[in-house]
C-alpha positions as a Markdown table, in Angstrom:
| # | Residue | x | y | z |
|---|---|---|---|---|
| 1 | Met | 31.1 | -19.7 | -8.9 |
| 2 | Gly | 28.7 | -19.1 | -11.8 |
| 3 | Gly | 30.4 | -16.8 | -14.2 |
| 4 | Gly | 28.2 | -13.8 | -13.3 |
| 5 | Gly | 24.5 | -13.0 | -13.4 |
| 6 | His | 22.2 | -12.8 | -16.4 |
| 7 | Tyr | 23.0 | -10.0 | -18.7 |
| 8 | Pro | 20.3 | -7.6 | -19.9 |
| 9 | Tyr | 18.4 | -8.8 | -23.0 |
| 10 | Pro | 15.6 | -7.4 | -25.1 |
| 11 | Lys | 12.1 | -8.4 | -23.8 |
| 12 | Asp | 10.4 | -8.0 | -27.2 |
| 13 | Val | 12.3 | -10.8 | -29.0 |
| 14 | Trp | 10.3 | -13.9 | -29.6 |
| 15 | Thr | 12.0 | -17.3 | -30.2 |
| 16 | Pro | 10.5 | -20.7 | -30.7 |
| 17 | Ser | 12.7 | -22.2 | -28.0 |
| 18 | Gly | 11.4 | -19.7 | -25.4 |
| 19 | Gly | 14.1 | -17.1 | -25.4 |
| 20 | Trp | 16.8 | -16.4 | -23.0 |
| 21 | Trp | 17.0 | -18.5 | -19.8 |
| 22 | Ser | 13.6 | -20.1 | -20.4 |
| 23 | Arg | 12.3 | -22.5 | -17.8 |
| 24 | Pro | 8.7 | -23.3 | -18.6 |
| 25 | Thr | 6.7 | -24.5 | -15.6 |
| 26 | Asn | 5.3 | -27.6 | -17.3 |
| 27 | Trp | 8.5 | -28.9 | -18.9 |
| 28 | Ala | 8.2 | -32.3 | -17.1 |
| 29 | Thr | 4.7 | -32.9 | -18.4 |
| 30 | Asn | 5.7 | -31.9 | -21.9 |
| 31 | Thr | 8.7 | -34.2 | -21.8 |
| 32 | Ala | 6.6 | -37.1 | -20.6 |
| 33 | Ile | 4.0 | -36.6 | -23.3 |
| 34 | Cys | 6.7 | -36.5 | -26.0 |
| 35 | Val | 8.3 | -39.7 | -24.6 |
| 36 | Val | 5.0 | -41.5 | -24.6 |
| 37 | Gly | 4.2 | -40.3 | -28.2 |
| 38 | Ile | 7.7 | -41.3 | -29.5 |
| 39 | Ser | 7.4 | -44.7 | -27.8 |
| 40 | Leu | 4.0 | -45.4 | -29.3 |
| 41 | Ala | 5.2 | -44.4 | -32.8 |
| 42 | Thr | 8.3 | -46.5 | -32.4 |
| 43 | Phe | 6.2 | -49.5 | -31.3 |
| 44 | Gly | 3.8 | -49.1 | -34.2 |
| 45 | Val | 6.6 | -49.0 | -36.8 |
| 46 | Trp | 8.3 | -52.0 | -35.1 |
| 47 | Arg | 5.1 | -54.1 | -35.3 |
| 48 | Leu | 4.5 | -53.1 | -38.9 |
| 49 | Ser | 8.1 | -53.9 | -39.8 |
| 50 | Ala | 7.9 | -57.3 | -38.1 |
| 51 | Ser | 4.6 | -58.2 | -39.8 |
| 52 | Lys | 6.0 | -57.4 | -43.3 |
| 53 | Glu | 9.4 | -59.1 | -42.8 |
| 54 | Gln | 10.0 | -62.0 | -45.1 |
| 55 | Arg | 12.9 | -64.4 | -45.4 |
| 56 | His | 13.1 | -66.5 | -48.6 |
| 57 | Ile | 16.0 | -68.6 | -47.3 |
| 58 | Ala | 16.2 | -69.9 | -43.8 |
| 59 | Pro | 19.2 | -68.4 | -41.8 |
| 60 | Thr | 22.1 | -70.7 | -40.9 |
| 61 | Arg | 22.2 | -69.5 | -37.3 |
| 62 | Pro | 19.6 | -68.0 | -35.0 |
| 63 | Ile | 18.7 | -64.4 | -35.6 |
| 64 | Pro | 17.1 | -61.9 | -33.2 |
| 65 | Ser | 14.1 | -61.2 | -35.4 |
| 66 | Gln | 12.9 | -64.8 | -34.9 |
| 67 | Arg | 11.7 | -63.7 | -31.5 |
| 68 | Trp | 9.1 | -61.3 | -32.9 |
| 69 | Ser | 8.6 | -62.1 | -36.6 |
| 70 | Pro | 6.0 | -64.8 | -37.2 |
| 71 | Gln | 7.3 | -65.8 | -40.6 |
| 72 | Ala | 10.9 | -66.0 | -39.3 |
| 73 | Arg | 9.8 | -68.1 | -36.4 |
| 74 | Glu | 8.0 | -70.6 | -38.7 |
| 75 | Ile | 10.9 | -71.2 | -41.1 |
| 76 | Gly | 13.4 | -71.8 | -38.3 |
| 77 | Val | 17.1 | -72.3 | -38.7 |
| 78 | Arg | 18.6 | -74.2 | -41.7 |
| 79 | Gln | 21.0 | -77.0 | -40.7 |
| 80 | Glu | 24.2 | -77.1 | -42.8 |
């Protein structure tokens, strides 16, 4: 139930991904570090984008960015 064993492969081949059937011992730690780093970068870009967002005309209906953008929160919703 597995399609056979591992076939022989050259031991002197180096690959950036770790080679054949690689299973590094610290994969969980590396994954956690990457998730934290990507999350921090995403949060930073989100905050920068929200601080620079400007609306010159008030929207006619509520928009999601009014929850986090100070300028959008101030102008509110235009009544038509």
